[in-house]
N, CA, C and O of each residue as an XYZ file, in Angstrom:
372
protein
N     -13.819     -3.021    -17.460
C     -12.892     -2.727    -16.387
C     -12.055     -3.968    -16.095
O     -12.544     -5.092    -16.201
N     -10.813     -3.763    -15.734
C      -9.889     -4.857    -15.451
C      -9.540     -4.856    -13.969
O      -9.178     -3.822    -13.407
N      -9.651     -6.003    -13.351
C      -9.195     -6.197    -11.975
C      -7.821     -6.845    -12.076
O      -7.623     -7.767    -12.867
N      -6.870     -6.367    -11.274
C      -5.503     -6.870    -11.372
C      -4.922     -7.158     -9.999
O      -5.325     -6.575     -8.993
N      -3.964     -8.075     -9.988
C      -3.255     -8.448     -8.773
C      -1.775     -8.174     -8.992
O      -1.193     -8.651     -9.966
N      -1.166     -7.412     -8.098
C       0.266     -7.156     -8.147
C       0.957     -8.031     -7.111
O       0.477     -8.175     -5.986
N       2.076     -8.608     -7.495
C       2.882     -9.443     -6.608
C       4.186     -8.699     -6.320
O       4.942     -8.398     -7.243
N       4.454     -8.402     -5.049
C       5.690     -7.736     -4.649
C       6.777     -8.775     -4.421
O       6.497     -9.855     -3.899
N       8.027     -8.463     -4.808
C       9.099     -9.441     -4.649
C       9.561     -9.581     -3.201
O      10.289    -10.519     -2.876
N       9.149     -8.661     -2.328
C       9.388     -8.735     -0.882
C       8.127     -8.237     -0.196
O       7.297     -7.572     -0.817
N       7.983     -8.556      1.074
C       6.826     -8.073      1.817
C       6.864     -6.558      1.959
O       7.918     -5.971      2.202
N       5.714     -5.944      1.808
C       5.541     -4.503      2.002
C       4.470     -4.355      3.076
O       3.317     -4.727      2.858
N       4.840     -3.819      4.225
C       3.903     -3.694      5.355
C       3.229     -5.027      5.661
O       2.038     -5.070      5.967
N       3.985     -6.100      5.577
C       3.463     -7.432      5.879
C       2.613     -8.039      4.781
O       2.007     -9.093      4.977
N       2.559     -7.387      3.622
C       1.736     -7.884      2.522
C       2.617     -8.147      1.303
O       3.652     -7.509      1.110
N       2.177     -9.105      0.485
C       2.924     -9.396     -0.733
C       2.095     -9.165     -1.985
O       2.595     -9.322     -3.099
N       0.818     -8.787     -1.809
C      -0.069     -8.605     -2.963
C      -0.916     -7.346     -2.823
O      -1.222     -6.892     -1.721
N      -1.277     -6.805     -3.968
C      -2.170     -5.652     -4.036
C      -3.212     -5.946     -5.101
O      -2.871     -6.407     -6.191
N      -4.474     -5.685     -4.801
C      -5.582     -5.875     -5.739
C      -6.137     -4.498     -6.092
O      -6.367     -3.672     -5.208
N      -6.350     -4.254     -7.376
C      -6.925     -2.994     -7.825
C      -7.762     -3.206     -9.071
O      -7.840     -4.317     -9.595
N      -8.394     -2.128     -9.546
C      -9.140     -2.211    -10.813
C      -8.986     -0.898    -11.565
O      -8.800      0.163    -10.968
N      -9.067     -0.990    -12.884
C      -8.832      0.163    -13.739
C      -9.423     -0.090    -15.123
O      -9.726     -1.225    -15.488
N      -9.576      0.976    -15.873
C      -9.972      0.852    -17.276
C      -8.745      0.746    -18.181
O      -8.826      0.185    -19.273
N      -7.599      1.289    -17.727
C      -6.386      1.293    -18.530
C      -5.246      0.704    -17.692
O      -4.608      1.411    -16.912
N      -5.004     -0.586    -17.861
C      -4.046     -1.292    -17.018
C      -2.621     -0.765    -17.187
O      -1.927     -0.555    -16.192
N      -2.175     -0.548    -18.412
C      -0.807     -0.079    -18.627
C      -0.571      1.275    -17.967
O       0.455      1.488    -17.320
N      -1.531      2.193    -18.135
C      -1.403      3.512    -17.505
C      -1.371      3.376    -15.980
O      -0.585      4.045    -15.308
N      -2.227      2.509    -15.444
C      -2.306      2.342    -13.985
C      -1.015      1.755    -13.420
O      -0.556      2.170    -12.355
N      -0.430      0.794    -14.127
C       0.835      0.219    -13.665
C       1.931      1.279    -13.645
O       2.734      1.328    -12.713
N       1.967      2.121    -14.665
C       2.940      3.215    -14.689
C       2.707      4.184    -13.527
O       3.663      4.673    -12.925
N       1.452      4.458    -13.218
C       1.147      5.341    -12.088
C       1.668      4.734    -10.789
O       2.239      5.441     -9.959
N       1.476      3.435    -10.610
C       1.997      2.776     -9.410
C       3.519      2.865     -9.357
O       4.089      3.123     -8.296
N       4.174      2.656    -10.484
C       5.646      2.669    -10.513
C       6.223      4.070    -10.334
O       7.320      4.222     -9.797
N       5.502      5.084    -10.775
C       6.023      6.454    -10.760
C       5.466      7.314     -9.633
O       5.616      8.535     -9.662
N       4.832      6.704     -8.648
C       4.314      7.451     -7.494
C       3.115      8.313     -7.833
O       2.619      9.023     -6.958
N       2.634      8.285     -9.046
C       1.544      9.146     -9.483
C       0.213      8.453     -9.196
O      -0.093      7.439     -9.823
N      -0.561      8.962     -8.288
C      -1.837      8.361     -7.891
C      -1.664      6.913     -7.434
O      -2.575      6.100     -7.584
N      -0.510      6.597     -6.884
C      -0.243      5.232     -6.435
C      -0.905      4.978     -5.087
O      -1.120      5.897     -4.298
N      -1.218      3.721     -4.845
C      -1.759      3.335     -3.547
C      -0.662      3.502     -2.485
O       0.518      3.584     -2.827
N      -1.036      3.553     -1.220
C      -0.056      3.677     -0.141
C       0.924      2.504     -0.172
O       2.124      2.682      0.041
N       0.406      1.312     -0.436
C       1.251      0.121     -0.464
C       2.284      0.203     -1.597
O       3.456     -0.114     -1.394
N       1.851      0.624     -2.773
C       2.777      0.747     -3.903
C       3.778      1.869     -3.672
O       4.941      1.736     -4.052
N       3.354      2.969     -3.060
C       4.284      4.058     -2.743
C       5.363      3.566     -1.786
O       6.541      3.881     -1.957
N       4.966      2.799     -0.787
C       5.931      2.264      0.167
C       6.900      1.314     -0.534
O       8.099      1.329     -0.254
N       6.381      0.489     -1.446
C       7.235     -0.441     -2.192
C       8.270      0.326     -3.016
O       9.458      0.002     -2.981
N       7.821      1.340     -3.754
C       8.723      2.127     -4.594
C       9.768      2.825     -3.720
O      10.952      2.849     -4.055
N       9.321      3.387     -2.607
C      10.233      4.090     -1.698
C      11.320      3.152     -1.172
O      12.462      3.569     -0.985
N      10.970      1.889     -0.933
C      11.914      0.907     -0.394
C      12.568      0.059     -1.483
O      13.181     -0.969     -1.195
N      12.430      0.499     -2.739
C      13.055     -0.179     -3.873
C      12.595     -1.645     -4.004
O      13.388     -2.522     -4.346
N      11.326     -1.890     -3.733
C      10.739     -3.220     -3.874
C       9.939     -3.240     -5.174
O       9.028     -2.435     -5.371
N      10.288     -4.155     -6.042
C       9.604     -4.214     -7.337
C       8.339     -5.057     -7.240
O       8.140     -5.806     -6.284
N       7.492     -4.917     -8.249
C       6.291     -5.739     -8.317
C       6.074     -6.222     -9.733
O       6.567     -5.639    -10.699
N       5.324     -7.300     -9.828
C       5.003     -7.934    -11.104
C       3.498     -8.117    -11.167
O       2.842     -8.326    -10.147
N       2.967     -8.037    -12.360
C       1.543     -8.303    -12.553
C       1.319     -9.795    -12.347
O       1.846    -10.612    -13.103
N       0.540    -10.155    -11.329
C       0.343    -11.559    -10.961
C      -0.883    -12.205    -11.562
O      -0.941    -13.430    -11.668
N      -1.874    -11.409    -11.960
C      -3.087    -11.963    -12.568
C      -4.019    -10.818    -12.932
O      -3.973     -9.752    -12.318
N      -4.861    -11.039    -13.928
C      -5.904    -10.071    -14.276
C      -7.223    -10.808    -14.493
O      -7.245    -11.996    -14.815
N      -8.307    -10.082    -14.310
C      -9.651    -10.591    -14.549
C     -10.448     -9.511    -15.279
O     -10.188     -8.321    -15.104
N     -11.399     -9.917    -16.082
C     -12.385     -8.983    -16.614
C     -13.448     -8.835    -15.546
O     -14.073     -9.819    -15.151
N     -13.655     -7.649    -15.087
C     -14.626     -7.418    -14.020
C     -14.601     -5.956    -13.640
O     -14.080     -5.116    -14.374
N     -15.157     -5.667    -12.510
C     -15.218     -4.296    -12.049
C     -15.010     -4.204    -10.560
O     -14.419     -5.084     -9.934
N     -15.513     -3.111    -10.005
C     -15.325     -2.811     -8.592
C     -15.872     -3.923     -7.692
O     -15.260     -4.247     -6.675
N     -17.005     -4.505     -8.052
C     -17.583     -5.566     -7.221
C     -16.669     -6.787     -7.151
O     -16.514     -7.386     -6.087
N     -16.064     -7.156     -8.280
C     -15.131     -8.283     -8.281
C     -13.888     -7.952     -7.463
O     -13.392     -8.790     -6.710
N     -13.387     -6.730     -7.613
C     -12.219     -6.310     -6.829
C     -12.512     -6.450     -5.335
O     -11.702     -7.003     -4.591
N     -13.659     -5.954     -4.900
C     -14.024     -6.018     -3.487
C     -14.206     -7.462     -3.020
O     -13.838     -7.803     -1.895
N     -14.768     -8.303     -3.875
C     -14.967     -9.719     -3.526
C     -13.619    -10.405     -3.289
O     -13.463    -11.153     -2.324
N     -12.653    -10.153     -4.163
C     -11.328    -10.751     -4.018
C     -10.640    -10.219     -2.768
O      -9.998    -10.977     -2.041
N     -10.772     -8.922     -2.514
C     -10.175     -8.332     -1.314
C     -10.796     -8.902     -0.045
O     -10.088     -9.205      0.916
N     -12.123     -9.048     -0.041
C     -12.805     -9.604      1.140
C     -12.378    -11.043      1.409
O     -12.316    -11.474      2.561
N     -12.085    -11.784      0.340
C     -11.647    -13.167      0.480
C     -10.398    -13.251      1.349
O     -10.237    -14.198      2.119
N      -9.515    -12.262      1.227
C      -8.368    -12.162      2.110
C      -7.219    -13.105      1.808
O      -6.263    -13.152      2.583
N      -7.268    -13.848      0.734
C      -6.193    -14.785      0.405
C      -5.730    -14.561     -1.023
O      -5.864    -15.446     -1.868
N      -5.187    -13.388     -1.295
C      -4.777    -13.040     -2.657
C      -3.748    -14.010     -3.206
O      -3.701    -14.245     -4.414
N      -2.914    -14.583     -2.328
C      -1.858    -15.469     -2.815
C      -2.406    -16.686     -3.558
O      -1.720    -17.246     -4.413
N      -3.621    -17.098     -3.246
C      -4.168    -18.269     -3.947
C      -4.534    -17.943     -5.402
O      -4.661    -18.851     -6.224
N      -4.703    -16.662     -5.723
C      -5.012    -16.252     -7.089
C      -3.758    -15.903     -7.892
O      -3.814    -15.834     -9.119
N      -2.645    -15.687     -7.225
C      -1.415    -15.213     -7.850
C      -0.730    -16.347     -8.609
O      -0.432    -17.392     -8.031
N      -0.481    -16.141     -9.903
C       0.171    -17.194    -10.679
C       1.675    -17.258    -10.402
O       2.338    -18.206    -10.823
N       2.210    -16.278     -9.710
C       3.617    -16.326     -9.306
C       3.756    -17.202     -8.062
O       4.691    -17.996     -7.959
N       2.833    -17.057     -7.126
C       2.839    -17.893     -5.923
C       2.339    -19.308     -6.213
O       2.797    -20.273     -5.602
N       1.407    -19.422     -7.139
C       0.792    -20.706     -7.486
C       0.789    -20.897     -8.996
O      -0.247    -20.722     -9.639
N       1.942    -21.257     -9.574
C       1.968    -21.438    -11.024
C       1.075    -22.602    -11.440
O       0.845    -23.521    -10.655
N       0.576    -22.564    -12.665
C      -0.238    -23.680    -13.146
C       0.546    -24.987    -13.062
O       1.776    -24.975    -13.105
N      -0.149    -26.101    -12.943
C       0.509    -27.397    -12.788
C       1.524    -27.682    -13.880
O       2.560    -28.290    -13.610
N       1.255    -27.263    -15.089
C       2.196    -27.517    -16.176
C       3.510    -26.787    -15.961
O       4.548    -27.230    -16.452
N       3.484    -25.671    -15.232
C       4.722    -24.935    -14.932
C       5.518    -25.595    -13.821
O       6.690    -25.265    -13.636
N       4.926    -26.508    -13.081
C       5.610    -27.192    -11.987
C       6.202    -28.522    -12.447
O       6.633    -29.325    -11.619
N       6.226    -28.759    -13.742
C       6.789    -29.990    -14.240
C       5.775    -31.127    -14.323
O       6.142    -32.251    -14.665
N       4.528    -30.859    -14.020
C       3.490    -31.893    -14.082
C       3.010    -32.026    -15.518
O       2.598    -31.046    -16.138
N       3.065    -33.224    -16.035
C       2.595    -33.483    -17.388
C       1.592    -34.640    -17.324
O       1.990    -35.788    -17.129
N       0.306    -34.350    -17.486
C      -0.710    -35.398    -17.313
C      -0.706    -36.442    -18.426
O      -1.392    -37.457    -18.306
N       0.044    -36.224    -19.502
C       0.064    -37.184    -20.614
C       1.196    -38.163    -20.514
O       1.342    -39.029    -21.376
């Protein structure tokens, strides 16, 4: 199972991230984009023409998804909000 983080390009209901899990990530992303079995947050984003990008994935399952959600700080896991140091121009060599 894959746990994934979606990053919205604008706030949706005061949130900028969505955490979910699935066995088929590509199919699930299409469902979110096409209103088919989409979460309320993704439906609102699509309705308001707010796009989203895949911000991170993990190998895990429902327990990992719940752990990340309980943490309450999805932005710290998002590589769009927090790019790796090498993407910020930092070169340790």
